[in-house]
N, C-alpha and C positions, 0 to 999 in steps of 0.2 A: 504494500499500500504507499502511495506517495506520502512522504512524512509531513505532518503538520497540516494535512487536509482537514477542514477547509480554512484554517486560519489564515493563510496567505490570500484568500480570495477577498475582493472588493466588488461584490455584485449584489443587487436588489432582489432579494426573494419575493418581493410583493409587486414587482413590475409586471403590469398586466391584469393584476387582481381586479375582478369585476368588470373587464372590459370584454368586448366582443368585436367580431369583424366590422360592424357598423361604426366603431369608434375610429377606424381608419377608412375613411369614405372614398378615398381615390387609390387607384393602383400606385401612384407615386407615393402616397402615404405609406402604404403597405411595404413598398420596396425599401423606403428610407428606413423604417423601423427595422426590417429584416437585416439591412446593412449595419445598422447600430448595434443590434444584439450579437450578430455574427462577429463583428470586430472585437466587441468586449470578451465574447467567449474565446477567441483565438488569443487574445492578449493576457487574459486572466489564468487560464488552466494550463498547467505544466504538461499534461499528457492527454490532450482532447482527441476525439476520434468522431467521425461522422457515421451515423447508421444510414446505409444505402440499400434499399430493397430492389432498385431498378425501376420503382414506380416513380409517378410523376412529382410527388411531394418531397421525396428524399433527393431526387435529382435536382429539383428546383433549389432545395437547401445545399446541395453540392455546388451549384452554379454561384451562389452567393459566397459560399465559402472561398471558391477560386477567385472570384472578383475581388474580394476583400483582401485576400492573402496578396494578390497581385498588386492591388492599389496601395497597400500599407505595409509592403515588403514584410509579410508574414509567412510562416510556412503552412503549407496545406497538410492537414493532418490525414492519418489514414483513414480509409473507410472499412467499416465492419459490415460484412454481408452474412446474414444468418442463412445458412443452408439447412433448411428443415426437410430436405428429401423429397419434397413434393411440388417443387417449383415447375411452372411451365419451362420447357426447354428454351423458349424464346428469351426468358429472363436472364438465364445464364449466359446465352450468347450476347444479350444486350450489355449486361455488366462487364464481361471480358473485353468486349470491343471498345466500350467508352473508358474502361480503365487503362487500356493501351492507348487510346487516342488523347486523353488528358493527362497521361503519366501519373497514375494514382497507385498508391500502394493499398491493396485490399487484403484485409484479414478475413479468411472464411471461419465462421463460428459455426461448430457443429457439435450436436450431443452424440459424440462418437460411440459411447456404450450402447446407446438405443440403435444407432445406425448399423453397428457391427453385429447386433443380435438379429436385425431385420435381414441384413445381406446373407448372414450364416445360415438362417433357417428359410431363406427365400420368401419371405413375407410380402404380401402386397398391401396397399393402403386399405384400412378397414379390418385387417387381421388382427387377432389378439396378441398381446405381448404380455407374458406373465411378469408381474410385479417383482417376484422373487428372483428372476433371472437378471435383474438390474443391479448395478452397482450400489455401494452404500450410500453415495450422494443422492442418486435418483430416488432410492427407496425413501430416504429422509424426506426429500421433497414431496412425494407422493403421500407417504403415511402422515407425516408430521406437520408439514406446512399446507397441503391441500387437503388433509384429513380424508383421504380417499380410501375407501374400505374393500372395494372389489378385488378379486384376484388377478384380474387382467384389465388393460386398458386397450381400446383399438388404436391402431397405428393410423391416426388421422390428425392432421395439424388443426382442424377448426373444431377441436373438442376440449373441454377443460383441462385433462391430463395431458393430451397430446400437444396442446399449445404451449403449455407450461414447460414441458420437458424439451421440446424440440426447438423452442425460441428462447424462452426466458432463461432456462438453465444454460443453454449454449452461450447466450448473451453474458451472462453473470461470469461464466468460466473465461471468456475472452477478456472481460473487464479486469478480472484479477491477474490473468497471465501477462498482460500488457499494461498493468498498472494505470488503467485510464481513469482519469478523475473527472472529465466532462465529456457527456455524450450528446453530441449535437443531432437532433432529430427533427423530422419533418411533420410532427403531429400538428392538427389544426383544432381550433375551438369548435367549429362547426361540424367536425366529422363524426363525432359520437358525443353523447351526453356525459359520459365518463370523462371526457377530456375538456369539457366546457369550463372548468374552474382552474385550468393549469395556468402557470405564470411563466413568463420568458426564461427565468432561471428557477429551475425547480429541484429541491434538495432530495436526495436519496441517501440518507446517512446512517441507516440501521444496519449495522453489521450482521445481525442475526438473519436478515433476509437477503442482503445483496452487498457486494463489494461497495464501500461508501463512494458515492459519486454524485455529480449534478447532472441534471438534464438541462441542455441549452436548447431553446425552441424558437428559432427565428421566424417562423412562418405561421404561428398560431393565428395571426390576424388575417390570413388569407381564407376566403372561401374557395370552393371548388371552381367557380367561374373565374375568379381572379387568378387562381393558379394557371389556368388555361391561357387568359390574357397575358400573363407574364412570360408564357412560353412562346407565344405566337408574335408578340409585340416587342419582347426584350430578348429572351434567351436565345431563341433561334436566329433572329436577326444579327445578333452579336457574335454568335458562335459558328454559324454555317456560312461559309463563303459562298457569295453570290446570292443569297436570300436578300429579297427586298428589305431595305433599312426601315421603311415605314411599316413593316410586317405584313402578313398575308395569313388568313385563316383557310386552310385547305378543307375542301369539302369532301375529299376522298384522297386515296392513293394517287389518283391520276390528276389531282388538281394542285400539285406542288408545282413551283417556278420551274422552267425549262432548265434542264440539266442537272436538277436536284431530285434525288430518290428519298424514299423513306429511310433507307439505311444511312443517309447523310444527317438525319435528324436526331438529336439526342432525346427522343420520345419512344417508348417501347412500342413495338408494332401491334400489340395487343390492344392499345387504345384506339389505333386506327380500325381495328376489327369490331370495336364496340364495347370493349370491357371497360368498365369505369373504376374498378377496383381489382387488384392483382394479389389474391390471397394465394391459393394453391391451385394446381391443375385439377385436383380431385373434387373440390368443393366450391368451385367459383365459376360462374356462367356469365357470358356476357349480357349486357342489359338490353341492348338493341343492335340493329344491324349497322347503324350510321355510328361514325367515330365519337368517342366520348364527349368531345367539347360541343357537338351539335346536338346532343340530347336535352331534353328538358331538365335542365339542373335545378331549376327552382322548385319543381313540383314533384320530383321523384328522389328516391333514396339512393345516394352515392354507393353504399355498401349492399344494395338489395340482391346482388347476384352471389353473396357470399353466405355459407352455412351460418346458421343463426346461434348454434349452441355456444360458440366461443363469444359471439356479439352480446348476448345476453348475460354473460359472465364477466364482462370487460372489467367492470370496477373492482371486482375481487382479484382478477388477474392483474391488474395494474398495481394493486397494494403489494403483490408479490414480485413486481418488477418488469411486468410487461409494458411495451412502449405505449 
């Protein structure tokens, strides 16, 4: 653990308390706040890292990190990618491509104990994993923290036990191994009720639950529509050579500017296909046929395509370290 954490920090844990996206009424205001929070995070923490899922929110957060680091001569921290063994193949391809394109160090966090058991026994998603076959750490989490009493749990990401073991335990192990004191994440206030009370700097200091660290959350103030506006009017024009400086919102794969393909754009192809949230290949369905940014964002639910077992337990899972 980084010595003297968090005594060396000068951050305001109440920043953002009681606020909502409506308090940042323009895209410029949202971006200005994101830059402010990102800069403070990069300057204050000794060993920060950014959570990168390959999704739109974490990729937007990564863009702010890269820009702030460039502008203020700061280091770009490593990205932590939680490999929960049930990603779309396109997500792995996207992360590998843009990590190379942007010269990023990527830490792949996995619960290898669960992964090795699944591989050794040829299990498929949904198959049962015996609790007693897990190592001591995983058994502790299942029995003592989750208070789960069944003999097995299904090898599925979007379930109570599966999500905790495959994502949170994997993350906590990476935080400890790499001595990370600040986790920069792309969570948003409007995304889920369990995240609506978050602040821009959010403490996670209980050593009985997770390696003590802070969450740095630069895009809390963005809603889903603003995320897409930021991509098409700021991120893509500034990072894709030949893209119109004034921005362009494509209506399909075929509507990109001449000479530019979807592979040139730092946006997962799954969003072009109609997915609005990228959970797991097993339990996430696309919302509609048209690209995510063209759907009815105001009157439909962003995460409607995801299995709800995990979503309904979000508050409890977040208490235990989930993002």
